[in-house]
C-alpha positions in Angstrom: 198.7 257.4 9.6 195.2 258.8 9.1 193.9 261.6 11.4 190.3 260.9 12.6 187.9 263.8 12.9 184.9 263.9 15.2 181.9 266.2 14.8 179.3 266.2 17.6 178.9 267.0 21.3 181.8 267.7 23.6 180.8 265.0 26.0 182.1 262.3 23.6 185.3 264.2 22.9 186.0 264.5 26.6 185.6 260.7 27.1 188.2 259.8 24.7 191.6 258.9 25.9 193.6 261.7 24.5 197.1 263.2 25.5 199.1 266.2 24.3 195.9 268.0 23.7 196.0 271.3 22.0 193.5 273.8 20.4 194.1 275.1 16.9 192.1 278.0 15.4 191.7 277.8 11.6 190.9 280.7 9.3 188.7 279.7 6.3 187.5 281.4 3.2 184.1 280.4 4.4 184.2 282.2 7.7 184.9 281.0 11.2 184.3 277.5 12.3 182.0 276.7 15.1 184.9 276.6 17.4 188.6 275.8 17.6 189.7 272.4 16.7 191.0 270.4 19.6 193.5 267.9 18.6 195.2 265.1 20.7 196.9 261.8 20.5 194.6 258.8 20.9 195.8 256.3 23.7 199.4 256.7 23.0 199.0 255.2 19.5 200.4 258.0 17.5 197.2 258.5 15.8 195.6 262.0 16.2 192.1 262.8 16.7 190.6 266.2 15.8 187.3 267.3 17.4 185.0 270.1 16.4 181.8 270.7 18.3 179.1 271.1 15.6 177.2 273.9 17.6 180.0 275.6 19.2 180.7 275.7 22.9 177.5 277.7 23.6 175.1 275.9 21.2 174.3 279.5 19.8 173.4 278.6 16.1 170.4 276.9 14.7 171.0 273.9 12.3 170.3 276.3 9.4 173.0 278.8 10.4 175.8 276.5 11.3 179.1 277.2 9.4 179.3 273.8 7.9 181.7 274.8 5.1 184.1 276.4 7.6 183.9 273.4 9.8 184.7 270.8 7.1 187.3 273.1 5.5 189.1 273.5 8.9 189.1 269.7 9.5 190.8 269.4 6.0 193.4 271.8 6.9 193.9 269.8 10.1 194.8 266.8 7.9 191.6 264.9 8.7 190.9 261.9 6.4 188.0 260.3 8.2 185.1 261.8 10.1 182.9 260.1 12.7 179.8 262.2 13.5 177.1 261.9 16.0 173.4 263.0 15.7 170.4 263.1 17.9 167.4 261.9 15.7 163.7 261.2 15.7 162.5 257.8 14.8 160.0 257.1 11.8 159.7 253.5 12.8 158.1 251.7 15.8 161.0 249.3 16.1 163.5 252.1 16.4 162.7 253.2 19.9 164.4 255.9 22.0 167.8 254.5 23.0 168.5 252.8 19.7 171.7 253.5 17.8 171.5 253.8 14.0 174.3 253.9 11.5 172.5 255.3 8.5 173.5 254.6 4.8 171.3 257.1 3.0 170.1 260.7 3.3 167.0 262.4 1.9 167.6 266.2 1.7 164.7 268.4 2.7 166.8 271.5 3.5 166.1 274.7 1.8 168.5 277.5 2.8 172.0 276.1 3.3 175.0 276.4 1.1 175.6 272.9 -0.2 179.0 273.1 -1.9 182.5 274.5 -1.5 182.6 275.2 -5.3 181.0 277.6 -7.6 182.5 281.2 -8.5 184.1 279.8 -11.7 184.7 276.1 -10.9 182.0 273.5 -11.4 182.2 270.1 -9.7 179.8 267.3 -10.3 180.3 264.5 -7.8 178.5 261.2 -7.5 176.6 260.9 -4.3 174.7 257.7 -4.6 176.3 256.5 -1.3 176.3 259.6 0.9 178.0 257.8 3.8 181.2 255.9 3.1 180.1 252.2 3.0 183.2 250.7 4.6 183.1 253.3 7.4 179.4 252.5 8.0 180.3 249.0 8.4 183.2 249.8 10.6 181.1 252.1 12.9 178.4 249.5 13.1 180.8 246.7 14.2 182.4 249.0 16.7 179.0 250.0 18.2 177.9 246.5 18.5 181.1 245.4 20.1 181.4 248.3 22.6 177.8 248.8 23.8 174.8 246.8 25.1 172.5 249.3 23.0 170.4 248.1 20.1 172.5 249.0 17.0 171.0 249.0 13.5 173.1 249.2 10.3 171.5 251.2 7.6 168.5 253.4 7.2 167.5 256.7 5.5 168.0 259.9 7.5 165.6 262.7 6.3 167.4 266.1 6.9 164.9 268.8 7.5 165.6 272.4 7.6 164.4 273.3 11.3 164.6 274.6 13.7 161.0 273.6 14.1 160.2 269.9 14.4 158.0 268.1 11.7 154.3 268.6 11.2 152.3 265.5 11.5 151.6 265.6 7.7 155.4 265.7 7.0 156.1 262.9 9.5 153.5 260.7 7.9 155.0 261.5 4.4 158.4 260.4 5.5 157.0 257.2 6.9 154.9 256.5 3.8 158.1 256.5 1.8 159.8 254.0 4.1 162.3 256.3 5.5 163.7 255.7 9.1 165.1 258.8 10.8 164.5 262.5 10.9 167.2 265.2 11.9 168.6 268.5 11.0 172.5 268.3 10.5 173.4 265.5 8.1 173.1 268.0 5.2 175.3 269.6 4.0 177.9 268.0 6.3 177.9 264.7 4.3 178.1 266.5 1.0 180.9 268.7 2.1 182.9 265.7 3.4 182.7 264.1 0.0 183.7 267.2 -1.6 186.8 267.4 0.7 187.6 263.7 0.0 187.0 262.8 3.6 185.5 259.5 4.5 182.3 260.1 6.6 179.9 258.1 8.6 177.5 259.0 11.5 176.1 257.3 14.5 172.5 258.6 15.3 171.1 258.2 18.7 167.2 258.0 18.6 165.7 260.5 21.1 162.0 260.5 20.1 159.2 259.2 17.8 159.0 262.5 15.8 155.2 263.3 15.6 153.8 260.4 13.5 152.4 258.6 16.5 149.1 260.0 17.7 150.3 260.2 21.3 153.7 261.7 20.3 154.7 265.4 20.4 158.4 266.1 20.3 159.7 268.5 22.9 163.3 269.9 23.7 163.1 268.5 27.1 162.5 265.1 25.7 165.3 265.3 23.0 167.9 266.5 25.6 167.0 264.0 28.2 167.1 261.1 25.9 170.2 262.5 24.1 172.0 262.4 27.4 170.8 258.9 28.1 172.3 257.8 24.7 175.6 259.6 25.4 177.5 256.8 27.1 176.7 254.3 24.3 177.7 256.7 21.7 181.0 257.5 23.6 181.8 253.8 23.7 181.0 253.3 20.0 183.2 256.2 18.8 186.1 255.3 21.0 186.0 251.6 19.7 185.7 252.8 16.1 188.7 255.1 16.5 190.7 252.4 18.2 190.1 249.8 15.7 190.2 251.8 12.5 193.2 250.4 10.4 195.9 252.9 10.2 196.1 252.4 6.3 192.2 252.5 5.8 191.2 253.8 2.4 188.0 254.1 0.6 186.5 255.6 -2.5 185.8 258.9 -0.7 189.5 259.6 -0.7 189.6 260.0 -4.4 186.1 261.3 -4.9 187.1 264.4 -6.8 188.8 262.5 -9.6 187.2 263.2 -12.9 184.5 265.4 -11.3 185.9 268.9 -12.1 184.1 270.2 -15.1 186.0 273.5 -15.6 189.5 273.6 -17.3 192.2 274.7 -14.8 193.1 277.8 -17.0 189.4 279.0 -16.9 189.1 279.0 -13.0 189.5 282.5 -11.6 192.8 283.0 -9.5 190.8 283.8 -6.4 188.7 280.8 -6.7 191.7 278.6 -7.3 193.3 279.9 -4.1 190.2 279.3 -2.2 189.7 275.7 -3.1 193.5 274.9 -3.4 193.5 272.8 -0.1 190.5 270.7 -1.6 191.3 270.2 -5.1 195.0 271.3 -5.6 196.2 267.8 -6.7 193.7 267.9 -9.6 194.4 271.4 -11.0 
C-alpha cells in the first residue's frame, strides 16, 4: 500500500485523523530537512501519511533558502510514493478571487538561485517535464476538493513560481497576466521537479490569498496573505483529508517510472560517491 506524503502547513496535518504517530529524523546528503518527518496511520486504514512542514516549525527560512532537496529525499527514504502539497498563492485573474482553491496543472519557473536537481557530479539525467504535476493526481485532488468543501474549486492553471521573498512588481504582474497565466507563488519550484526526479507522484492545492499587484487598487501585504491563508485552511484541510481517504491503494501513474530511459551516463562512469548519494533514487536503474 502506498505511503502518502503531505508538504505544507502544520494545521492541515494536525487535522488529519492519524494514530500511532511518530517523528522520524532523516539524514540526507543534501543537508537537514526542514523538520522531522511525522508519520502516522490514517483513520485505521493501514495506510501511512508522512508529513513535512515546508518552512519548518518556526518558519525561519525564505522560499529561496528552503532545503527542498533534503525534504524530498527524506520523504523518499520514508517510502512516500505520492505527495499532496498546499500553497498560498496570488491570483492573476479577476475570477480567481481570494478563497478560491486551484489545483494547477502547469508551472512557469521564474526562480534564479535554487538547486533544481538531485543529479550532477558525474550523473546526467534528462527527464521529460511537460506535465509538471501528475495528471491523474490533479484529477483526484480536484474531485476530492469539490466533494469535501463548499469552496470554489478550479482544476488546472499555470502557477508562476517567482524567487521572492519580495512580491511582484506591477510590471511583472502585468507580464504574467499578458501571457494568460493564473497564479503566482514562491514554492512550487523545485519541489515539483524533485518529486519527479524521485519518482513520486505530486500535485498541489493552492489557496488564493490576494490579487497580486496587477489591480490598480491592489498591494499585497503579509497581513493580507496570512489572514486569507488562515481563512482557506479549513477547506484545504477537508480537501486533503478526502484526497487521502479516497486515493486507491494501488494507484499508479507515469511519475512512478519517470527515471526509466532518462539516465544519460553509463553506470560504470558514475563516481562511487555520486552513486552512493543517488542510490535511494535511481538504484533500480544502475
